[in-house]
C-alpha positions in Angstrom: 102.7 67.2 94.8 106.4 67.9 95.5 107.5 69.3 98.8 110.1 72.1 99.1 112.6 69.6 100.5 112.3 67.5 97.4 112.6 70.4 94.9 115.3 72.4 96.6 117.2 69.6 98.3 117.9 69.3 101.9 120.9 71.7 102.0 119.3 74.5 99.9 117.5 77.5 101.5 114.2 78.8 100.3 114.1 82.1 98.5 113.0 84.0 101.6 115.8 82.5 103.7 118.4 83.1 101.0 117.7 86.7 100.5 117.0 87.4 104.2 113.5 88.7 103.5 111.2 88.8 106.5 108.2 86.5 106.4 105.8 89.4 107.0 105.3 90.0 103.2 106.9 93.4 103.1 108.8 94.4 100.0 112.5 95.1 100.4 113.5 98.7 100.1 115.4 98.2 96.8 112.3 96.6 95.1 110.0 99.5 95.7 109.1 101.7 92.7 110.5 105.2 92.7 107.9 107.9 92.6 108.1 111.3 91.0 109.0 114.2 93.2 105.8 116.2 92.9 106.8 118.9 95.4 108.1 122.4 94.8 111.6 122.3 93.2 114.3 124.3 94.8 114.9 127.8 93.4 116.6 127.9 90.0 120.4 127.9 90.1 120.6 130.1 87.0 119.5 133.6 86.1 116.8 133.5 83.5 117.6 137.0 82.4 121.1 135.9 81.3 119.9 133.0 79.1 119.3 133.5 75.4 115.6 133.8 74.5 115.7 130.8 72.2 116.9 128.4 74.9 114.6 125.7 76.1 113.8 124.8 79.7 112.5 121.5 81.0 109.2 121.5 83.0 111.2 121.1 86.3 113.5 124.0 85.4 110.5 126.2 84.4 108.7 125.2 87.7 111.8 126.3 89.6 111.9 129.7 87.9 108.2 130.5 88.3 108.0 128.8 91.7 105.2 126.4 91.0 105.1 122.6 91.1 105.7 120.5 88.0 102.1 119.2 88.6 100.8 122.7 88.2 102.5 123.1 84.9 101.1 119.7 83.8 97.6 120.9 84.6 98.2 124.2 82.7 99.3 122.2 79.6 95.8 120.8 79.5 94.5 124.3 78.8 95.6 125.3 75.2 94.8 129.0 76.0 97.1 129.2 79.1 99.4 132.2 78.8 102.6 130.1 79.5 103.4 128.5 76.1 105.2 125.2 75.6 105.9 122.7 72.9 106.6 119.0 72.8 110.0 117.8 71.7 110.5 114.0 71.6 107.4 113.7 73.8 108.7 116.0 76.5 107.3 119.5 77.2 109.8 122.3 76.7 109.4 125.9 77.5 111.3 128.7 75.6 113.0 131.2 77.8 111.1 134.0 76.0 107.8 132.4 76.8 108.7 132.1 80.5 109.8 135.8 80.6 106.6 136.9 78.9 104.5 134.9 81.4 106.4 136.4 84.3 106.0 139.9 82.9 102.2 139.3 82.5 101.8 138.1 86.1 103.1 141.4 87.6 
């Protein structure tokens, strides 16, 4: 069985020493996986009434307009009879501006 001194040589540092990682086993900040922001998005920066009805909105943009979380829209998509209609384009859900307007009109 080889010792670290034999493998790395006497002048080389171990990986932990070379990268300056603590021995406590914590992952460095840059190595952590990013997580989706599941909170409420900020209010939309555009006026939905000025957009053409055939325009498409992403789930995040739609969530910003109707003031719900993207997770709520994800749950609604599991119900095919939900009044807010969507369609998938290249595997991503898109919402037509007309559908969002109709949904908002029906909520009032």
